[in-house]
C-alpha positions in Angstrom: 44.1 151.6 -13.7 45.8 153.4 -10.5 44.9 156.9 -9.9 48.2 157.6 -7.8 51.7 156.3 -7.6 54.9 157.2 -4.7 58.1 156.9 -5.6 60.6 156.6 -2.5 57.4 154.7 -1.1 59.1 153.1 2.0 61.2 156.0 2.7 60.2 158.3 5.8 58.0 160.9 3.7 56.2 158.1 0.9 55.6 156.3 4.0 53.7 159.1 5.8 52.1 160.4 2.3 50.3 157.1 1.6 49.2 156.8 4.8 47.7 159.8 4.4 45.7 158.9 1.1 44.0 156.2 2.7 43.0 158.3 5.8 41.5 160.4 3.1 39.8 157.4 1.9 41.5 156.6 -1.3 40.8 153.2 -2.2 44.1 151.1 -1.8 43.9 149.9 -5.2 44.1 153.2 -6.6 47.6 153.7 -5.2 50.7 152.3 -6.5 54.0 152.9 -3.8 57.1 152.4 -5.9 60.3 150.9 -4.4 64.1 150.5 -4.8 63.3 146.8 -2.9 59.4 145.6 -3.0 60.1 143.5 0.3 60.5 146.6 2.2 57.2 147.6 1.1 55.4 144.5 2.5 53.2 146.2 4.9 52.1 148.5 2.5 50.9 145.3 -0.1 49.3 143.8 3.0 46.8 146.9 3.1 46.1 146.5 -0.6 48.8 149.0 -2.4 50.4 147.9 -5.4 53.8 147.7 -4.8 55.9 147.8 -7.8 59.9 147.5 -8.3 61.2 151.0 -9.4 65.1 152.1 -9.1 65.9 155.6 -10.0 69.6 154.3 -10.8 67.7 151.8 -12.8 65.9 153.4 -15.9 64.7 150.0 -17.3 62.5 149.6 -14.0 60.7 152.7 -14.6 58.0 152.6 -17.3 56.7 149.2 -15.6 56.4 151.2 -12.2 54.7 153.9 -13.5 52.1 152.2 -16.5 48.7 153.2 -16.7 49.2 155.9 -13.5 47.0 158.7 -13.6 49.2 161.2 -11.3 52.9 161.0 -10.2 54.6 162.1 -6.5 58.1 162.1 -7.3 59.8 162.2 -3.9 63.4 163.7 -4.5 66.0 161.3 -4.1 68.8 161.0 -1.3 72.1 161.0 -3.7 73.5 164.8 -4.0 74.8 164.7 -7.1 73.1 162.0 -9.0 69.4 163.5 -8.6 69.6 165.4 -11.4 70.1 162.4 -14.2 68.1 160.4 -11.8 64.9 162.2 -11.5 64.8 162.7 -15.3 64.3 159.0 -15.9 61.9 159.3 -13.7 60.3 162.0 -15.6 61.0 160.6 -18.8 59.2 157.3 -17.8 56.4 159.8 -16.4 55.8 161.1 -19.9 56.6 158.3 -22.4 53.6 156.3 -20.2 51.2 158.6 -20.0 51.3 160.4 -16.3 48.9 163.4 -16.7 50.5 165.4 -13.6 53.6 165.1 -11.9 54.3 166.5 -8.2 57.6 166.9 -7.2 59.3 167.8 -3.7 62.4 169.8 -3.8 63.8 172.7 -2.0 62.5 176.3 -0.7 63.6 178.8 -3.5 65.2 176.0 -5.7 65.5 178.5 -8.8 67.8 181.2 -6.7 68.9 179.8 -3.5 72.5 179.5 -2.7 72.3 176.4 -0.5 73.9 173.3 -2.0 71.6 171.4 -1.9 69.7 173.7 -4.2 71.5 172.9 -7.9 69.9 169.2 -8.3 66.4 170.6 -7.3 67.1 173.7 -10.4 68.4 171.1 -12.5 64.7 168.6 -12.1 62.8 171.5 -12.2 64.1 172.4 -15.9 63.6 169.0 -16.3 60.2 169.1 -15.8 59.3 172.0 -17.4 60.6 171.2 -20.8 59.2 167.5 -20.1 55.4 168.6 -21.7 53.9 167.0 -18.3 51.8 169.2 -16.4 53.4 169.2 -13.0 53.2 171.1 -9.7 56.1 172.1 -7.6 56.4 171.3 -3.5 59.4 173.5 -2.0 60.2 171.9 0.9 61.9 173.5 4.2 63.6 171.7 6.4 62.0 169.2 8.4 61.9 169.6 12.1 63.4 166.2 12.7 66.7 167.3 11.5 66.8 169.2 14.4 64.0 167.1 16.9 65.6 163.8 16.1 68.9 165.2 18.0 67.0 165.9 20.9 68.6 163.6 23.5 72.2 164.8 22.2 70.6 168.7 22.7 70.0 167.5 26.1 72.8 165.1 27.1 75.6 168.2 26.4 73.2 171.0 27.3 73.9 172.9 24.2 73.2 173.0 20.4 76.3 173.9 18.1 75.7 175.4 14.5 77.0 178.1 12.5 73.8 179.7 11.8 73.9 182.7 13.5 70.7 184.4 13.6 69.2 182.8 10.5 65.7 181.8 10.9 64.7 177.9 10.0 60.6 177.5 7.9 60.6 174.1 9.3 57.6 171.9 9.7 57.2 168.2 10.8 57.6 165.3 7.8 53.6 165.0 8.4 52.7 168.0 7.5 54.8 167.7 4.3 53.2 164.8 3.3 49.5 165.6 4.2 50.3 168.7 1.5 51.5 166.5 -0.5 48.6 164.7 -0.4 46.7 167.3 -1.0 48.5 168.3 -3.9 48.5 164.9 -5.8 44.7 164.8 -5.7 43.8 167.5 -5.8 42.4 169.7 -9.0 43.9 173.5 -9.8 47.4 172.8 -8.9 49.1 172.7 -12.4 52.1 175.0 -12.5 51.7 175.7 -9.2 55.3 176.8 -7.0 54.6 176.4 -3.5 57.5 177.8 -1.1 56.6 175.0 1.9 57.5 175.6 5.8 56.3 176.4 9.0 56.4 179.8 11.5 60.1 180.7 11.0 63.1 179.7 14.3 66.2 181.0 15.2 68.5 178.0 16.6 68.8 180.0 19.6 65.4 179.9 19.7 64.9 176.3 19.5 67.7 176.0 22.3 65.0 178.3 24.5 61.8 175.7 23.3 63.9 172.4 24.3 64.7 174.5 27.6 61.1 175.0 28.3 59.5 172.2 27.2 62.0 169.5 29.2 63.0 171.6 31.7 66.6 170.6 30.7 68.6 174.2 30.1 69.6 174.1 26.9 72.2 177.2 24.7 72.7 177.4 21.3 76.4 177.9 20.5 77.1 180.0 17.6 80.5 178.6 15.6 82.0 179.9 12.7 81.2 177.6 9.8 85.1 176.5 10.2 84.7 175.8 14.1 81.8 174.0 13.2 83.4 171.8 10.9 86.0 171.2 13.2 83.4 170.1 15.8 81.8 167.8 13.7 84.8 166.4 12.6 86.0 165.8 16.1 82.4 164.3 16.9 83.2 161.4 13.8 82.0 163.2 10.6 84.8 162.8 8.1 85.8 166.6 6.5 83.6 166.3 3.3 80.6 165.7 4.8 81.3 168.1 8.1 81.9 171.0 5.4 78.9 170.3 3.7 77.0 169.9 7.0 78.6 173.6 7.7 77.4 174.9 4.5 73.6 174.0 5.1 73.9 176.0 8.3 75.5 178.9 6.4 72.7 178.7 3.6 70.4 178.9 7.0 72.4 182.1 8.3 72.1 183.5 4.8 68.2 183.6 4.9 67.9 180.3 2.3 65.8 178.3 4.4 63.2 181.1 5.4 59.8 181.5 4.2 56.6 183.3 5.0 54.0 182.6 1.8 52.0 180.7 4.4 51.6 177.8 1.4 52.0 175.1 3.9 48.9 176.1 5.9 47.0 176.9 2.8 47.5 173.3 1.6 47.2 171.5 4.8 43.8 173.5 5.6 45.0 174.2 9.0 47.7 175.8 11.0 51.3 174.1 10.8 52.9 172.2 13.6 54.3 174.4 15.7 57.9 173.9 17.0 56.8 173.6 20.6 54.2 170.6 19.7 57.0 169.3 17.4 59.4 169.3 20.6 57.1 167.6 22.8 56.0 164.9 20.6 59.6 164.3 20.1 60.5 164.1 24.1 61.8 160.9 25.2 
């Protein structure tokens, strides 16, 4: 019987979790990679991981995908608004199939946050609580990749635009969140635990200063109103709805929704979280 299953296995986070499990010495045969498109997981199959087709939007695919699994890492889907129903289908398949524990990746302070992404995660957490299946909540903060993936643009423009004010972001690289997820999935004593995960917090002004220091190219943070930021995003090519949504995420940062001081990520990792300086250095062109 496979010990562990990871949904969203071909996504950035899913791949990192599976790689971490293998590095820890978990036998490949004890891991099920659940993927929407099996062909995209051919490399995982090549390493001996069992690949099963499972689509959040096709509930009929989920019972077979989770059959015989001991513990499940449910990585949240990528379709805001549709996720509560999609996740509920996975949870029901896991319950019916006798999964012993579900580890879920959500968002910081999902139950109380005004972040526009939080309602989907709050609904999923409520579904988990009602399912009767033991569970662990990993409330992830922002990925530093949300910023470091834009490094080239920052350097070309010499500025970072945003509407976050002096709000602080407790971000960490995906690899750190993946390692924490692998720990929660494989370890004992996590039933019912709620982990608020994030790295040392920084403002976008501090991000600009770090980019300047690491690269030697001066980059400043230009703080805009949410309306001004949305307008700038539209001028850069985003449609009006997406631009307004992105601006609302920065408003959430300004409110403090994406800052945590719990230290939970450090404790799960058993080491310090990767610093912003190191993350920028690793992303440097």
